[in-house]
C-alpha positions in Angstrom: 7.4 -13.9 6.0 5.5 -12.5 8.5 3.4 -9.3 8.3 5.6 -7.6 11.2 8.1 -7.2 8.2 5.6 -5.5 6.1 4.6 -3.1 8.4 8.4 -2.4 9.1 8.3 -1.1 5.7 5.7 1.5 6.6 8.5 3.3 8.4 10.9 3.7 5.3 10.7 7.0 3.8 10.1 6.3 0.3 7.2 4.2 1.4 5.1 6.8 3.2 3.8 10.4 2.5 5.1 13.8 4.1 2.3 16.4 5.5 3.6 18.4 2.2 2.8 15.9 -0.2 -1.0 15.4 1.4 -1.7 18.9 0.9 -2.8 18.2 -2.6 -5.1 15.0 -1.5 -8.6 15.5 -3.2 -9.6 12.0 -1.4 -8.3 11.5 2.3 -9.6 8.1 3.8 -8.8 8.4 7.2 -8.1 5.4 9.5 -11.4 3.6 8.7 -12.4 0.1 9.7 -15.1 -2.1 9.2 -16.0 -5.3 10.7 -18.2 -7.9 9.4 -19.4 -10.9 12.1 -16.6 -9.5 14.4 -14.0 -9.9 11.5 -12.2 -6.7 10.5 -12.5 -6.3 6.8 -10.9 -3.1 6.9 -8.6 -2.3 10.1 -7.4 1.6 10.5 -6.7 2.0 6.8 -5.9 5.4 5.5 -5.2 6.5 1.8 -4.5 9.9 0.4 -5.5 10.5 -3.6 -3.6 13.3 -5.3 -5.7 15.5 -7.7 -4.9 14.8 -11.2 -3.2 11.5 -10.5 -3.6 7.7 -10.9 -3.3 5.8 -7.7 -3.9 2.0 -7.4 -5.2 0.0 -4.4 -3.8 -3.6 -5.0 -3.6 -6.7 -2.6 -4.9 -10.3 -2.5 -8.7 -11.3 -2.7 -10.1 -10.7 0.9 -7.5 -7.9 1.8 -10.5 -5.3 2.0 -9.9 -3.5 -1.4 -13.8 -3.3 -2.3 -14.8 -2.7 1.2 -12.7 0.4 1.2 -14.4 1.4 -2.0 -17.7 0.7 -1.1 -17.2 2.7 2.2 -15.4 5.7 0.0 -18.7 5.8 -2.0 -21.0 5.5 0.6 -22.1 1.9 -0.1 -21.2 1.0 3.4 -20.8 3.0 6.7 -17.4 2.5 8.4 -17.6 1.3 12.0 -14.8 4.5 12.6 -13.0 6.7 10.4 -13.7 9.5 8.0 -13.6 10.2 4.3 -13.2 13.6 3.0 -13.4 15.1 -0.5 -11.5 18.3 -0.7 -11.9 18.4 3.1 -15.8 17.6 3.1 -16.7 14.5 5.1 -18.6 12.3 2.9 -19.7 9.7 5.9 -23.6 9.1 6.1 -24.2 10.4 2.7 -25.9 7.9 0.3 -24.3 7.0 -2.8 -26.2 9.3 -5.4 -25.5 12.4 -3.0 -21.6 11.3 -3.0 -22.0 11.0 -7.0 -23.2 14.7 -7.2 -20.4 15.8 -5.1 -18.1 14.7 -8.0 -17.2 10.8 -7.2 -18.4 7.9 -9.5 -17.4 4.4 -9.8 -17.6 1.1 -11.9 -18.2 -2.4 -10.3 -17.0 -5.4 -10.6 -20.3 -6.8 -12.1 -20.4 -3.9 -14.6 -24.0 -3.1 -13.8 -25.2 -2.3 -17.2 -28.9 -2.4 -18.5 -28.3 -5.2 -20.6 -31.5 -5.1 -22.8 -30.8 -1.3 -23.3 -28.4 -0.1 -26.2 -25.1 1.4 -25.5 -26.1 4.8 -26.2 -29.5 4.4 -24.0 -27.0 3.1 -20.9 -24.8 6.4 -21.1 -28.2 8.6 -21.4 -29.8 7.2 -18.6 -26.3 7.6 -16.6 -26.5 11.5 -17.7 -30.2 11.8 -16.6 -30.1 10.0 -13.5 -27.6 12.7 -12.2 -30.6 15.1 -11.5 -32.3 12.3 -9.4 -35.0 11.2 -11.9 -36.6 7.9 -11.5 -35.5 5.2 -13.9 -39.1 4.5 -15.5 -39.2 8.5 -16.0 -35.7 8.5 -17.4 -37.0 5.8 -20.1 -39.9 7.8 -20.7 -37.8 11.0 -21.5 -35.7 9.0 -23.7 -38.4 9.1 -26.6 -38.6 12.7 -26.3 -37.1 15.5 -28.7 -36.6 18.3 -26.0 -33.4 20.3 -26.1 -32.5 19.0 -22.9 -32.9 15.1 -24.0 -30.9 16.0 -27.1 -28.0 17.6 -25.1 -28.0 14.1 -23.2 -27.8 12.3 -26.5 -25.1 14.2 -28.0 -22.8 14.4 -24.9 -23.7 10.5 -24.5 -22.5 10.0 -28.1 -19.4 12.1 -27.2 -18.4 9.6 -24.4 -19.1 6.6 -26.4 -16.7 8.0 -29.1 -14.1 9.0 -26.4 -14.3 5.1 -25.4 -14.2 3.5 -29.0 -17.7 2.3 -29.0 -19.4 5.0 -31.5 -19.8 2.3 -33.9 -21.6 0.1 -31.5 -24.1 2.7 -29.9 -27.1 1.0 -31.1 -26.2 -2.4 -30.1 -27.4 -4.2 -27.2 -25.2 -4.0 -24.1 -25.8 -7.9 -23.7 -24.3 -8.4 -27.5 -20.9 -6.5 -26.7 -18.0 -8.3 -25.7 -16.8 -8.3 -22.1 -14.2 -5.9 -22.9 -16.6 -3.2 -24.7 -18.9 -3.8 -21.8 -15.9 -2.7 -19.6 -15.5 0.3 -21.8 -19.5 1.3 -21.6 -19.3 1.2 -17.9 -16.5 3.5 -18.1 -18.7 5.7 -20.5 -21.7 5.4 -18.0 -19.5 6.4 -14.9 -18.5 9.4 -17.0 -21.8 10.4 -17.7 -22.2 12.3 -14.3 -19.1 14.2 -15.1 -17.0 13.2 -12.1 -14.1 14.6 -11.1 -12.7 11.5 -9.4 -13.2 8.1 -10.9 -12.9 4.9 -8.7 -12.4 1.9 -11.2 -12.9 -1.7 -9.9 -10.4 -4.0 -11.6 -10.8 -2.0 -14.9 -8.8 -4.6 -17.0 -9.6 -7.7 -15.2 -10.9 -10.4 -17.9 -10.0 -8.5 -20.9 -7.7 -9.2 -24.0 -4.3 -7.6 -24.1 -5.4 -5.4 -27.0 -8.3 -4.1 -25.1 -6.2 -3.4 -21.8 -4.0 -1.0 -24.1 -7.1 0.7 -25.1 -8.0 1.0 -21.4 -4.8 2.2 -20.6 -4.6 5.0 -23.0 -8.4 6.0 -21.8 -7.5 6.4 -18.1 -4.2 8.3 -19.4 -6.2 10.7 -21.4 -8.8 11.0 -18.5 -6.2 12.6 -16.4 -3.9 14.4 -19.1 -6.6 15.7 -21.2 -9.8 16.0 -18.9 -8.1 16.8 -15.6 -9.8 13.7 -13.9 -8.3 12.2 -10.9 -8.4 8.3 -10.7 -8.4 5.5 -7.9 -8.6 1.9 -9.0 -8.2 -1.6 -7.9 -6.7 -4.1 -10.1 -4.9 -7.6 -9.7 -3.1 -7.3 -12.9 0.3 -6.0 -11.7 2.2 -5.2 -14.9 -0.8 -2.9 -15.8 -0.8 -1.0 -12.0 3.0 -0.8 -12.3 2.9 0.8 -16.0 -0.1 3.4 -15.2 -0.1 4.5 -11.8 1.7 7.5 -9.9 1.2 6.1 -6.6 0.4 2.2 -5.3 -0.8 1.2 -2.1 -0.9 -2.3 -1.0 -3.2 -4.1 1.5 -3.6 -7.0 3.4 -6.0 -8.4 5.9 -7.5 -5.0 6.1 -4.4 -2.7 6.8 -2.2 -0.5 4.6 1.3 -2.7 4.3 3.1 -0.4 1.7 2.8 2.9 -0.3 4.9 4.4 -2.8 5.5 5.1 -6.5 5.7 2.0 -8.7 9.5 2.3 -9.1 9.5 1.7 -5.3 6.9 -1.0 -5.1 8.4 -3.2 -8.0 11.5 -3.5 -6.1 9.7 -4.9 -3.3 9.5 -8.8 -4.4 8.3 -10.3 -1.2 5.6 -7.9 -1.1 4.6 -9.0 -4.5 5.4 -13.0 -3.9 3.7 -13.1 -0.7 0.5 -11.0 -1.8 0.0 -10.9 -5.3 1.0 -14.3 -6.6 
């Protein structure tokens, strides 16, 4: 199986998007490149994320998925290319300014404050969207201002949305790994983003928790009108939840289309996802 086989598939009509389809793109990643020590982690990669849809990015470890995520959210600068949100370039903006534009993300390592409660984690997420310093946010937590009460109420609503309302006073470190995944989603939602980038949302969690995360993501799109771009290795999850699936390998996009098309490419699944 050669890379030329997969690149040839990009010419198939069912694996590419037309200009009409791109008109509804909320996020457009255009021909980005990124090299580390002379090795291209991302090589002329493009992706269009349609508003109100779930797009998944899949591929083997080292394919360049997380690097593309990091570029889209300002944690890395591309060597070439652009990232557009509703037609506005995000390149060279720091992550906090990109978050203010309506994008937020989760991380593989979750990045929770383990010694704070679930509620405190989400409240800090809400307060930090205004650029407050971390320690100021902690001091504010003990105050009874109307603004703080509003933060707490909205944080409690987010915890209820992800099913953690009964764990709001537990330290984040005492939650199960699956519950910590849910908490990271709640923290991501605290900034009220329109586009969520989820990095391996079901990796390492039990099947029952996967079902819960599936329902949460679907509700985000159907009832809260969010747009979701996710990275995930669980192919059953990806094929079951996505509107569009893009496949990366060696920094390049080698296929793209609806799950019904991707699942019928056993060569790709066998070569890159086994």
